[in-house]
VEXKENU-760829 format. One record per residue (C-alpha): residue in three letters; z, x, y. Coordinates in steps of 0.5 Angstrom, whole numbers, plus 2048, in hexadecimal, padded with zeros to 3 digits. Layout:
<atoms>
+-----+-----+-----+-----+
| res |  c3 |  c1 |  c2 |
+-----+-----+-----+-----+
| ALA |   Z |   X |   Y |
...
+-----+-----+-----+-----+
</atoms>
This chain:
<atoms>
+-----+-----+-----+-----+
| res |  c3 |  c1 |  c2 |
+-----+-----+-----+-----+
| MET | 7E7 | 7FB | 7B7 |
| SER | 7E1 | 7F7 | 7B9 |
| VAL | 7DB | 7FA | 7BD |
| GLU | 7DE | 7F5 | 7C3 |
| THR | 7E5 | 7F8 | 7C2 |
| ILE | 7E2 | 7FF | 7C3 |
| PHE | 7DE | 7FD | 7C9 |
| VAL | 7E4 | 7FA | 7CC |
| LEU | 7E8 | 800 | 7CA |
| VAL | 7E3 | 805 | 7CD |
| MET | 7E2 | 801 | 7D4 |
| VAL | 7EA | 800 | 7D5 |
| VAL | 7EB | 808 | 7D4 |
| ALA | 7E4 | 809 | 7D9 |
| MET | 7E8 | 804 | 7DE |
| PHE | 7EE | 807 | 7DD |
| CYS | 7EB | 80E | 7DF |
| ALA | 7E8 | 80C | 7E5 |
| LEU | 7EE | 809 | 7E8 |
| LEU | 7F2 | 80F | 7E6 |
| PHE | 7ED | 814 | 7E9 |
| GLU | 7EB | 80F | 7EF |
| ILE | 7E3 | 80E | 7EE |
| ALA | 7E3 | 808 | 7F2 |
| SER | 7E8 | 803 | 7F4 |
| PRO | 7EC | 800 | 7EF |
| ALA | 7E9 | 7F9 | 7F1 |
| PHE | 7E2 | 7FB | 7F0 |
| VAL | 7E3 | 7FF | 7E9 |
| VAL | 7E7 | 7F9 | 7E6 |
| PHE | 7E1 | 7F4 | 7E8 |
| SER | 7DC | 7F9 | 7E6 |
| VAL | 7DF | 7F8 | 7DF |
| LEU | 7E0 | 7F1 | 7DF |
| ILE | 7D9 | 7F0 | 7E1 |
| ILE | 7D7 | 7F5 | 7DB |
| PHE | 7DB | 7F0 | 7D6 |
| LEU | 7D8 | 7EA | 7D9 |
| ILE | 7D1 | 7ED | 7D8 |
| THR | 7D2 | 7EF | 7D1 |
| ASP | 7D5 | 7E8 | 7CF |
| ILE | 7DC | 7EB | 7CD |
| LEU | 7DE | 7E6 | 7D3 |
| SER | 7DB | 7DF | 7D4 |
| PRO | 7DA | 7DE | 7DC |
| GLN | 7E0 | 7D9 | 7DB |
| GLU | 7E4 | 7DE | 7D8 |
| ALA | 7E2 | 7E4 | 7DD |
| LEU | 7E4 | 7DF | 7E3 |
| SER | 7EA | 7DD | 7E0 |
| GLY | 7EE | 7E2 | 7E4 |
| PHE | 7EC | 7DF | 7EB |
| SER | 7EF | 7D8 | 7E9 |
| ASN | 7F5 | 7DB | 7E6 |
| GLU | 7FC | 7D8 | 7E9 |
| GLY | 7FF | 7DF | 7EB |
| MET | 7F9 | 7E2 | 7EE |
| LEU | 7F9 | 7DC | 7F2 |
| THR | 800 | 7DC | 7F4 |
| ILE | 7FF | 7E3 | 7F6 |
| ALA | 7FA | 7E1 | 7FB |
| LEU | 7FE | 7DC | 7FE |
| LEU | 804 | 7E0 | 7FE |
| PHE | 800 | 7E5 | 803 |
| ILE | 7FF | 7E0 | 808 |
| VAL | 806 | 7DE | 807 |
| ALA | 809 | 7E6 | 808 |
| GLY | 804 | 7E6 | 80E |
| ALA | 807 | 7E0 | 812 |
| VAL | 80E | 7E3 | 811 |
| GLN | 80C | 7EA | 813 |
| LYS | 808 | 7E7 | 819 |
| SER | 80E | 7E4 | 81C |
| GLY | 812 | 7EB | 81C |
| ILE | 819 | 7E7 | 81C |
| ILE | 81B | 7EB | 815 |
| GLU | 818 | 7F2 | 818 |
| ASN | 81C | 7F1 | 81F |
| MET | 823 | 7EE | 81B |
| MET | 822 | 7F5 | 816 |
| LYS | 821 | 7F9 | 81D |
| ALA | 828 | 7F6 | 820 |
| TRP | 82C | 7F7 | 819 |
| LEU | 829 | 7FE | 818 |
| ALA | 82C | 800 | 81F |
| GLY | 833 | 7FE | 81D |
| SER | 834 | 803 | 818 |
| SER | 837 | 80A | 81A |
| SER | 837 | 80E | 813 |
| LEU | 830 | 810 | 810 |
| LEU | 833 | 80E | 809 |
| GLY | 835 | 807 | 80D |
| SER | 82E | 806 | 810 |
| MET | 82B | 807 | 809 |
| ILE | 82F | 802 | 806 |
| ARG | 82F | 7FD | 80C |
| PHE | 828 | 7FD | 80C |
| PHE | 825 | 7FE | 805 |
| VAL | 82A | 7F8 | 802 |
| PRO | 827 | 7F3 | 806 |
| VAL | 820 | 7F6 | 805 |
| SER | 820 | 7F5 | 7FE |
| LEU | 822 | 7EF | 7FE |
| LEU | 81D | 7ED | 802 |
| SER | 818 | 7F0 | 7FE |
| GLY | 81A | 7EB | 7F9 |
| PHE | 816 | 7E6 | 7FD |
| LEU | 811 | 7E9 | 800 |
| ASN | 80C | 7EE | 7FE |
| ASN | 80E | 7F5 | 7FE |
| THR | 808 | 7F8 | 801 |
| PRO | 808 | 7F4 | 808 |
| ILE | 810 | 7F6 | 808 |
| VAL | 80F | 7FD | 808 |
| VAL | 809 | 7FD | 80D |
| THR | 80D | 7F9 | 812 |
| PHE | 813 | 7FE | 811 |
| THR | 810 | 805 | 810 |
| PRO | 80F | 805 | 818 |
| MET | 816 | 803 | 81A |
| LEU | 819 | 807 | 815 |
| LYS | 815 | 80D | 817 |
| ARG | 817 | 80C | 81F |
| TRP | 81E | 80B | 81D |
| CYS | 81F | 811 | 819 |
| GLU | 81B | 815 | 81F |
| GLU | 81F | 813 | 824 |
| ARG | 825 | 815 | 820 |
| GLY | 822 | 81C | 81E |
| ILE | 822 | 819 | 817 |
| ALA | 81D | 81C | 812 |
| PRO | 819 | 815 | 811 |
| SER | 818 | 818 | 80A |
| LYS | 81F | 816 | 809 |
| PHE | 81E | 80F | 809 |
| LEU | 816 | 80D | 807 |
| ILE | 817 | 80E | 800 |
| PRO | 81D | 80A | 7FF |
| LEU | 819 | 804 | 803 |
| SER | 814 | 804 | 7FE |
| TYR | 819 | 805 | 7F8 |
| ALA | 81D | 7FF | 7FB |
| THR | 818 | 7FA | 7FC |
| ILE | 815 | 7FC | 7F5 |
| LEU | 81C | 7FA | 7F2 |
| GLY | 81D | 7F4 | 7F6 |
| GLY | 816 | 7F2 | 7F4 |
| THR | 818 | 7F1 | 7ED |
| ILE | 81E | 7EC | 7EF |
| THR | 819 | 7E6 | 7EF |
| VAL | 812 | 7E4 | 7EC |
| ILE | 80F | 7E4 | 7F3 |
| GLY | 812 | 7EB | 7F5 |
| THR | 80C | 7EE | 7F3 |
| SER | 805 | 7ED | 7F1 |
| THR | 806 | 7F0 | 7EA |
| ASN | 80B | 7EB | 7E9 |
| LEU | 806 | 7E5 | 7EB |
| VAL | 801 | 7E8 | 7E7 |
| VAL | 805 | 7E8 | 7E0 |
| HIS | 807 | 7E2 | 7E2 |
| GLY | 800 | 7DF | 7E2 |
| MET | 7FE | 7E2 | 7DC |
| LEU | 804 | 7DF | 7D9 |
| VAL | 801 | 7D8 | 7DB |
| ASP | 7FA | 7DA | 7D9 |
| TYR | 7FD | 7DC | 7D2 |
| GLY | 800 | 7D5 | 7D1 |
| TYR | 808 | 7D7 | 7D3 |
| GLU | 80C | 7D4 | 7D8 |
| GLY | 80C | 7DA | 7DC |
| PHE | 812 | 7DD | 7E0 |
| SER | 817 | 7D9 | 7E5 |
| LEU | 818 | 7DB | 7EC |
| PHE | 81E | 7E0 | 7EA |
| GLU | 81D | 7E0 | 7E3 |
| LEU | 81C | 7E8 | 7E4 |
| ALA | 822 | 7E9 | 7E8 |
| ILE | 826 | 7E9 | 7E1 |
| VAL | 823 | 7F1 | 7E2 |
| GLY | 821 | 7F1 | 7E9 |
| ILE | 828 | 7F1 | 7EC |
| PRO | 82B | 7F6 | 7E7 |
| ILE | 826 | 7FB | 7E8 |
| THR | 826 | 7FA | 7F0 |
| ILE | 82D | 7FB | 7F0 |
| VAL | 82D | 801 | 7EC |
| GLY | 827 | 804 | 7EF |
| LEU | 829 | 803 | 7F6 |
| LEU | 830 | 807 | 7F4 |
| TYR | 82B | 80C | 7F1 |
| ILE | 828 | 80D | 7F8 |
| PHE | 82E | 80D | 7FC |
| THR | 831 | 812 | 7F8 |
| ILE | 82D | 817 | 7F4 |
| GLY | 826 | 815 | 7F6 |
| TYR | 828 | 816 | 7FE |
| LYS | 82A | 81D | 7FD |
| LEU | 823 | 81E | 7F9 |
| LEU | 81F | 81C | 7FF |
| PRO | 81C | 821 | 803 |
| GLU | 81C | 822 | 80B |
| HIS | 815 | 822 | 80C |
| LYS | 812 | 820 | 813 |
| GLY | 80D | 81A | 813 |
| PHE | 806 | 81B | 814 |
| GLN | 806 | 819 | 81C |
| GLN | 80C | 81D | 81D |
| GLN | 808 | 823 | 81A |
| VAL | 802 | 822 | 81E |
| LYS | 806 | 821 | 824 |
| GLU | 80A | 827 | 823 |
| ASP | 804 | 82C | 822 |
| SER | 7FF | 828 | 826 |
| ARG | 7FC | 82F | 828 |
| GLU | 7F9 | 830 | 821 |
| TYR | 7F6 | 829 | 821 |
| ILE | 7F3 | 827 | 829 |
| ALA | 7F0 | 82C | 82E |
| GLU | 7ED | 82A | 835 |
| LEU | 7E6 | 82D | 837 |
| VAL | 7E4 | 82C | 83F |
| VAL | 7DD | 82B | 841 |
| GLU | 7DB | 82F | 846 |
| ALA | 7D5 | 82E | 84B |
| THR | 7D1 | 833 | 847 |
| PHE | 7D1 | 82F | 841 |
| PRO | 7C9 | 82E | 83F |
| TYR | 7CA | 827 | 83C |
| ILE | 7CD | 824 | 843 |
| ASN | 7CC | 81C | 842 |
| GLN | 7C9 | 81C | 83B |
| SER | 7CC | 819 | 835 |
| VAL | 7D1 | 81C | 831 |
| LYS | 7CC | 81C | 82B |
| GLN | 7C7 | 820 | 830 |
| ALA | 7CC | 825 | 832 |
| GLY | 7CD | 827 | 82A |
| LEU | 7D5 | 825 | 82B |
| ARG | 7D4 | 81F | 825 |
| GLU | 7D3 | 825 | 820 |
| LEU | 7D7 | 82B | 821 |
| LYS | 7DA | 82F | 81C |
| GLY | 7E1 | 82D | 81A |
| LEU | 7E2 | 829 | 820 |
| TYR | 7E2 | 822 | 822 |
| LEU | 7E2 | 81F | 829 |
| ILE | 7E7 | 81A | 82A |
| GLU | 7E8 | 818 | 831 |
| ILE | 7E5 | 81A | 838 |
| ILE | 7EA | 81A | 83E |
| ARG | 7E6 | 819 | 844 |
| GLY | 7EB | 818 | 84A |
| LYS | 7EF | 812 | 849 |
| GLU | 7EA | 80F | 844 |
| ARG | 7EB | 811 | 83C |
| ILE | 7E5 | 810 | 838 |
| SER | 7E7 | 80F | 830 |
| PRO | 7E4 | 80E | 82B |
| VAL | 7DE | 812 | 82E |
| ARG | 7D8 | 80F | 82C |
| SER | 7D1 | 814 | 82A |
| THR | 7CE | 810 | 831 |
| THR | 7D4 | 812 | 835 |
| THR | 7D1 | 816 | 83B |
| ILE | 7D5 | 81D | 83D |
| GLN | 7D6 | 81E | 844 |
| ALA | 7D9 | 824 | 848 |
| ALA | 7E0 | 825 | 848 |
| ASP | 7E1 | 821 | 842 |
| ARG | 7E7 | 824 | 83D |
| LEU | 7E5 | 823 | 836 |
| ILE | 7EA | 822 | 831 |
| PHE | 7E9 | 825 | 82A |
| THR | 7EC | 825 | 823 |
| GLY | 7EB | 828 | 81D |
| LEU | 7EA | 82F | 81B |
| ILE | 7ED | 832 | 822 |
| SER | 7EB | 839 | 81F |
| THR | 7E4 | 837 | 820 |
| LEU | 7E4 | 837 | 827 |
| THR | 7E2 | 83D | 829 |
| ASP | 7DB | 83B | 827 |
| VAL | 7DB | 835 | 82C |
| GLN | 7DE | 83A | 832 |
| MET | 7D8 | 83E | 831 |
| THR | 7D4 | 838 | 834 |
| LYS | 7D2 | 839 | 83B |
| GLY | 7D6 | 834 | 83F |
| LEU | 7DC | 833 | 83A |
| THR | 7E2 | 836 | 83C |
| LEU | 7E9 | 835 | 838 |
| ARG | 7EF | 833 | 83C |
| THR | 7F5 | 838 | 83B |
| GLY | 7FB | 838 | 83E |
| THR | 7FC | 830 | 83D |
| HIS | 7FF | 82D | 836 |
| LEU | 7FB | 826 | 835 |
| ASP | 801 | 822 | 831 |
| ILE | 7FE | 81D | 82C |
| ASP | 802 | 817 | 830 |
| GLU | 7FE | 81A | 836 |
| LEU | 7F7 | 817 | 833 |
| LYS | 7FA | 810 | 834 |
| ASN | 7F8 | 80B | 839 |
| GLY | 7F8 | 804 | 83B |
| ASN | 7F2 | 803 | 836 |
| THR | 7F4 | 807 | 831 |
| GLU | 7FA | 809 | 82C |
| ILE | 7FC | 80E | 827 |
| VAL | 7FC | 80A | 820 |
| GLU | 7FE | 80D | 819 |
| ALA | 7FB | 809 | 813 |
| VAL | 7FB | 80B | 80B |
| ILE | 7F4 | 80A | 807 |
| SER | 7F6 | 805 | 802 |
| HIS | 7F4 | 804 | 7FA |
| GLN | 7EF | 7FE | 7FC |
| SER | 7EC | 802 | 802 |
| SER | 7E4 | 802 | 803 |
| LEU | 7E5 | 809 | 806 |
| GLN | 7E7 | 80C | 800 |
| SER | 7E2 | 811 | 7FD |
| LYS | 7DE | 812 | 803 |
| SER | 7DE | 817 | 809 |
| ILE | 7E1 | 814 | 810 |
| LYS | 7DA | 815 | 813 |
| GLN | 7D7 | 812 | 80D |
| SER | 7DB | 80C | 80E |
| LYS | 7DA | 80B | 815 |
| PHE | 7E1 | 80B | 817 |
| ARG | 7E0 | 80C | 81E |
| SER | 7DC | 806 | 820 |
| ARG | 7DE | 802 | 81A |
| TYR | 7E5 | 802 | 81D |
| ASP | 7E5 | 804 | 824 |
| ALA | 7E9 | 80A | 823 |
| GLY | 7E9 | 811 | 822 |
| VAL | 7ED | 815 | 81D |
| ILE | 7F1 | 81B | 81F |
| ALA | 7F4 | 81E | 819 |
| VAL | 7F4 | 81C | 811 |
| HIS | 7FA | 81E | 80D |
| ARG | 7FA | 81E | 805 |
| LYS | 800 | 820 | 801 |
| ASN | 804 | 822 | 807 |
| GLU | 7FE | 827 | 809 |
| ARG | 7F9 | 826 | 80F |
| ILE | 7F2 | 826 | 80C |
| ALA | 7EF | 82D | 810 |
| SER | 7E8 | 82A | 810 |
| LYS | 7E3 | 827 | 815 |
| ILE | 7E6 | 820 | 816 |
| GLY | 7DF | 81D | 814 |
| ASP | 7DE | 820 | 80E |
| ILE | 7E5 | 81E | 80B |
| VAL | 7E4 | 81A | 805 |
| LEU | 7EA | 815 | 805 |
| LYS | 7EE | 813 | 7FF |
| PRO | 7F4 | 80E | 7FE |
| GLY | 7FA | 810 | 801 |
| ASP | 7F7 | 814 | 807 |
| SER | 7FB | 813 | 80D |
| LEU | 7F6 | 813 | 813 |
| LEU | 7F8 | 814 | 81B |
| LEU | 7F4 | 810 | 81F |
| LEU | 7F2 | 80F | 826 |
| ALA | 7F0 | 808 | 827 |
| GLY | 7F0 | 802 | 82B |
| THR | 7F6 | 7FE | 82D |
| ASP | 7F3 | 7F8 | 829 |
| PHE | 7F3 | 7FC | 822 |
| VAL | 7F9 | 7FB | 81F |
| GLU | 7F8 | 7F3 | 820 |
| LYS | 7F1 | 7F4 | 81E |
| PHE | 7F2 | 7F8 | 818 |
| ASN | 7FA | 7F6 | 816 |
| GLN | 7F7 | 7F2 | 810 |
| SER | 7F2 | 7F7 | 80E |
| ASN | 7F0 | 7F9 | 807 |
| ASP | 7EE | 7FF | 809 |
| PHE | 7F5 | 802 | 80B |
| TYR | 7FC | 801 | 80C |
| VAL | 7FD | 801 | 814 |
| LEU | 804 | 804 | 815 |
| THR | 804 | 803 | 81D |
| PRO | 808 | 7FD | 81E |
| LEU | 805 | 7F6 | 820 |
| PRO | 808 | 7F4 | 826 |
| THR | 80B | 7ED | 826 |
| PRO | 805 | 7E8 | 829 |
| GLU | 806 | 7E5 | 830 |
| SER | 805 | 7DE | 82D |
| LEU | 80C | 7DF | 828 |
| LYS | 810 | 7E3 | 82E |
| ARG | 80F | 7DD | 832 |
| ASN | 810 | 7D8 | 82C |
| THR | 815 | 7DB | 827 |
| LYS | 815 | 7D4 | 824 |
| LYS | 80F | 7D5 | 820 |
| GLY | 812 | 7DC | 81D |
| LYS | 818 | 7D8 | 81B |
| LEU | 815 | 7D3 | 818 |
| SER | 810 | 7D8 | 814 |
| ILE | 817 | 7DA | 811 |
| ILE | 819 | 7D3 | 80F |
| ILE | 813 | 7D1 | 80C |
| PHE | 813 | 7D7 | 808 |
| ILE | 81B | 7D6 | 806 |
| GLY | 81A | 7CF | 805 |
| MET | 814 | 7D1 | 800 |
| ILE | 818 | 7D5 | 7FC |
| LEU | 81E | 7D0 | 7FB |
| MET | 819 | 7CB | 7F9 |
| VAL | 816 | 7D0 | 7F4 |
| THR | 81D | 7D2 | 7F1 |
| PHE | 820 | 7CB | 7F0 |
| GLY | 819 | 7C9 | 7EC |
| VAL | 816 | 7C4 | 7F2 |
| LEU | 810 | 7C8 | 7F3 |
| SER | 80C | 7CD | 7EE |
| MET | 80B | 7D4 | 7F1 |
| LEU | 804 | 7D2 | 7F2 |
| LYS | 805 | 7CC | 7F6 |
| GLY | 80B | 7CE | 7F9 |
| MET | 807 | 7D4 | 7FD |
| ALA | 801 | 7CF | 7FE |
| MET | 806 | 7CA | 802 |
| ALA | 808 | 7D0 | 806 |
| VAL | 801 | 7D2 | 808 |
| VAL | 7FF | 7CB | 80A |
| LEU | 806 | 7CB | 80E |
| LEU | 804 | 7D1 | 811 |
| LEU | 7FD | 7CF | 813 |
| LEU | 7FF | 7C8 | 815 |
| THR | 805 | 7CB | 81A |
| ARG | 800 | 7D0 | 81D |
| ILE | 804 | 7D6 | 81B |
| ILE | 7FE | 7D9 | 818 |
| THR | 7F7 | 7D8 | 819 |
| ALA | 7F2 | 7D7 | 813 |
| GLU | 7EF | 7DD | 816 |
| GLU | 7F6 | 7E1 | 815 |
| ALA | 7F7 | 7DE | 80F |
| LYS | 7F0 | 7E1 | 80C |
| ARG | 7F2 | 7E8 | 80F |
| TYR | 7F9 | 7E8 | 80C |
| ILE | 7F5 | 7E7 | 804 |
| HIS | 7F4 | 7EE | 801 |
| PHE | 7ED | 7EC | 7FE |
| ASP | 7EC | 7F2 | 7FA |
| VAL | 7F3 | 7F2 | 7F7 |
| LEU | 7F1 | 7EB | 7F5 |
| LEU | 7EB | 7ED | 7F2 |
| LEU | 7EE | 7F2 | 7EE |
| ILE | 7F3 | 7EE | 7EB |
| SER | 7EF | 7E8 | 7EA |
| CYS | 7EA | 7ED | 7E6 |
| SER | 7F0 | 7F0 | 7E3 |
| PHE | 7F1 | 7E9 | 7DF |
| GLY | 7EA | 7EA | 7DC |
| ILE | 7EB | 7F1 | 7D9 |
| GLY | 7F2 | 7EF | 7D6 |
| LEU | 7EE | 7E8 | 7D3 |
| ALA | 7E9 | 7ED | 7D0 |
| MET | 7EF | 7F1 | 7CD |
| SER | 7F2 | 7EB | 7CA |
| LYS | 7EB | 7E8 | 7C7 |
| THR | 7E8 | 7EE | 7C4 |
| GLY | 7EF | 7F0 | 7C0 |
| LEU | 7F0 | 7F6 | 7C5 |
| ALA | 7F7 | 7F4 | 7C7 |
| GLY | 7F9 | 7F2 | 7C0 |
| TRP | 7F6 | 7F9 | 7BD |
| ILE | 7FA | 7FD | 7C3 |
| ALA | 800 | 7F8 | 7C1 |
| GLU | 800 | 7FA | 7BA |
| GLY | 800 | 802 | 7BB |
| LEU | 806 | 801 | 7C0 |
| LEU | 809 | 7FD | 7BB |
| ALA | 808 | 802 | 7B5 |
| VAL | 80B | 808 | 7BA |
| GLY | 811 | 803 | 7BC |
| LYS | 813 | 7FE | 7B7 |
| PRO | 816 | 804 | 7B2 |
| LEU | 81B | 805 | 7B8 |
| GLY | 81D | 7FE | 7BA |
| LEU | 81B | 7F9 | 7BF |
| PHE | 81F | 7FD | 7C5 |
| ALA | 81A | 803 | 7C3 |
| ILE | 814 | 7FE | 7C4 |
| LEU | 816 | 7FC | 7CA |
| LEU | 817 | 802 | 7CD |
| LEU | 810 | 804 | 7CB |
| ILE | 80D | 7FE | 7CF |
| TYR | 811 | 800 | 7D5 |
| VAL | 80F | 808 | 7D5 |
| LEU | 808 | 806 | 7D3 |
| THR | 807 | 801 | 7D9 |
| ASN | 80B | 805 | 7DE |
| ILE | 806 | 80B | 7DC |
| PHE | 800 | 806 | 7DE |
| THR | 803 | 804 | 7E4 |
| GLU | 804 | 80B | 7E6 |
| LEU | 7FD | 80D | 7E5 |
| ILE | 7F9 | 807 | 7E7 |
| THR | 7FC | 801 | 7EB |
| ASN | 801 | 7FC | 7E9 |
| SER | 7FD | 7F6 | 7E8 |
| ALA | 7F8 | 7F9 | 7E4 |
| ALA | 7FE | 7FC | 7DF |
| ALA | 801 | 7F5 | 7DF |
| ILE | 7FB | 7F2 | 7DD |
| LEU | 7F9 | 7F7 | 7D8 |
| MET | 800 | 7F7 | 7D4 |
| ILE | 801 | 7EF | 7D4 |
| PRO | 7FC | 7EE | 7CF |
| ILE | 7FF | 7F3 | 7CA |
| GLY | 806 | 7F1 | 7CC |
| LEU | 805 | 7EA | 7CA |
| GLU | 801 | 7EC | 7C3 |
| MET | 808 | 7F1 | 7C2 |
| ALA | 80C | 7EB | 7C3 |
| GLU | 808 | 7E6 | 7BF |
| SER | 808 | 7EB | 7B9 |
| LEU | 810 | 7EC | 7B9 |
| GLN | 810 | 7E4 | 7BA |
| LEU | 815 | 7E6 | 7C1 |
| ASP | 815 | 7E2 | 7C7 |
| PRO | 80F | 7E5 | 7CC |
| ILE | 813 | 7E4 | 7D3 |
| GLY | 817 | 7EA | 7D0 |
| PHE | 811 | 7EF | 7D0 |
| ALA | 80E | 7EB | 7D6 |
| VAL | 814 | 7ED | 7DA |
| THR | 814 | 7F5 | 7D7 |
| ILE | 80D | 7F5 | 7D9 |
| ALA | 80E | 7F2 | 7E0 |
| ILE | 814 | 7F7 | 7E2 |
| ALA | 810 | 7FD | 7DF |
| SER | 80A | 7FB | 7E3 |
| SER | 80E | 7FB | 7EA |
| ALA | 813 | 801 | 7E8 |
| SER | 80E | 806 | 7EB |
| PHE | 812 | 80C | 7EE |
| ILE | 80F | 812 | 7EB |
| THR | 808 | 812 | 7EF |
| PRO | 806 | 810 | 7F6 |
| ILE | 800 | 80D | 7F3 |
| GLY | 802 | 808 | 7EE |
| TYR | 805 | 803 | 7F3 |
| GLN | 803 | 802 | 7FA |
| THR | 809 | 802 | 7FD |
| ASN | 80A | 809 | 7FB |
| LEU | 803 | 80B | 7FE |
| ILE | 805 | 808 | 805 |
| VAL | 80B | 80C | 806 |
| TYR | 807 | 813 | 802 |
| GLY | 804 | 816 | 809 |
| PRO | 809 | 813 | 80E |
| GLY | 80F | 816 | 80B |
| GLY | 80B | 81D | 80A |
| TYR | 80C | 81C | 802 |
| LYS | 80A | 821 | 7FD |
| PHE | 808 | 81E | 7F6 |
| THR | 80D | 822 | 7F3 |
| ASP | 812 | 81E | 7F7 |
| TYR | 811 | 818 | 7F4 |
| ILE | 812 | 81B | 7ED |
| LYS | 819 | 81E | 7EF |
| ILE | 81C | 818 | 7F2 |
| GLY | 818 | 813 | 7EE |
| THR | 819 | 815 | 7E7 |
| PRO | 820 | 814 | 7E6 |
| LEU | 820 | 80D | 7EA |
| SER | 81A | 80B | 7E5 |
| VAL | 81E | 80D | 7DF |
| ILE | 824 | 809 | 7E1 |
| VAL | 820 | 803 | 7E2 |
| MET | 81D | 804 | 7DB |
| ALA | 824 | 804 | 7D8 |
| ILE | 826 | 7FE | 7DC |
| THR | 820 | 7FA | 7DA |
| VAL | 81F | 7FB | 7D3 |
| THR | 827 | 7FA | 7D1 |
| ILE | 827 | 7F4 | 7D6 |
| VAL | 821 | 7F1 | 7D2 |
| TYR | 823 | 7F3 | 7CC |
| PHE | 82A | 7EF | 7CC |
| TRP | 828 | 7E9 | 7D0 |
| TRP | 821 | 7E7 | 7CD |
| PHE | 822 | 7EA | 7C6 |
+-----+-----+-----+-----+
</atoms>
């Protein structure tokens, strides 16, 4: 091994550890490693920036816009609501809902599908007295399985396709992955409807828990005339830095003030609503002129008024909020929202709200303005799980909503029949959406997840550094030395397992990009079709079922479903083994 190869190996291991232990956002970690490779001349500027012009990455950017336009129309959501309402039995409801959802995720990015349908399914379950946990992991798994049917079903497939094109291969056709994707989707859904369903826990959702135990979350104190800080600000009254407590709302007659700012004045007869460690209220009660209101029970929903609403959100992998406390991130002023509670791993974090350091997967219950969902629905910081109402313009003019579906279907047909490439098809769809004013340029910009694109673009450079310095070849030789005596089937199994471990521990796109150079080196050494190896890596990168952190859809349902980490291991491990066995078998017999 050369010095350059050893250096790249050390940096890749360091990057892997940083991603695993969530030292910073994945995009920042990978970008930092890319810059180091650029500074040390491992990569030239052209090589380092090659990922930013990659066909797969650009297709993903356009797919975000198309998916956002379809989601905005609300037509698919309304159709699924009506379709679900027609089911009578629980198992019938699952089949009726998850079969079309898995097909839909073959053509739309699965992240917006899960974000859209999670609140809808939760409400449907709660209305019927069913634990949402019986439906939310299946929702994530169904979209992951369905995403393997086409090359546009998930960003991972497009990343692998883009890398193949960069390496001089033809890449995937739209339905090439369906050879594996359809069988694993059918068998995977059968597992969910039978064995998987029985293994699912019956947990209450985060918001439901907070509502039922609201006495533990919120308390109300009344300001008496004897309070020494009447007509002074919240900060002057010392109510901003209370031990363990967070002033979330002030009720003043019929007026409700939320979020409460440090400059808000306190008046006699104000009702102060606190959240946080309610057990520390005794300290506040000792303050002259503040009286705990007893004999009444303030429900979470009562905090809402015409100008505020209760919103549930999940911290994303790309969030700029992670590794910062709520106070450090200036959450209240930044988002014009107050945090009622934070849940992690199905447990409320018992701490002063402002001191909680946020991590990906944390569920936040917020008291926010009525425009919060619309403003931050496409935020990279969190997945907003409160449904966005269909815009009034679309309610009045359903033609635009229908036209967005027609444009989307037209694009798929043109790509399927080879009239346009995937990139050209997506570009044409975006141009038509803008020309017909179905979406505005500002909306298109909001739909793009720039952190995800930065992560993918930088990862291409990392993969190139592994190939250029011979690291990919060295790892490939090591894997072949282990697998060759056992035969090709064992080699494919080894590639699948290694890729799948990476995707469970870090991110799916990063796992694919690390493994593709190794897989292509192995295919060259064995003088075999590289597409078979690429398909194995693409499926293994997407098939993340065992942990909530490996795939964004698992992370989205983690808190709202009230799941524990072990729930994913218990339900996801058999499914992961089934998908692996089917994938490796089909690839072995179809391509080799």
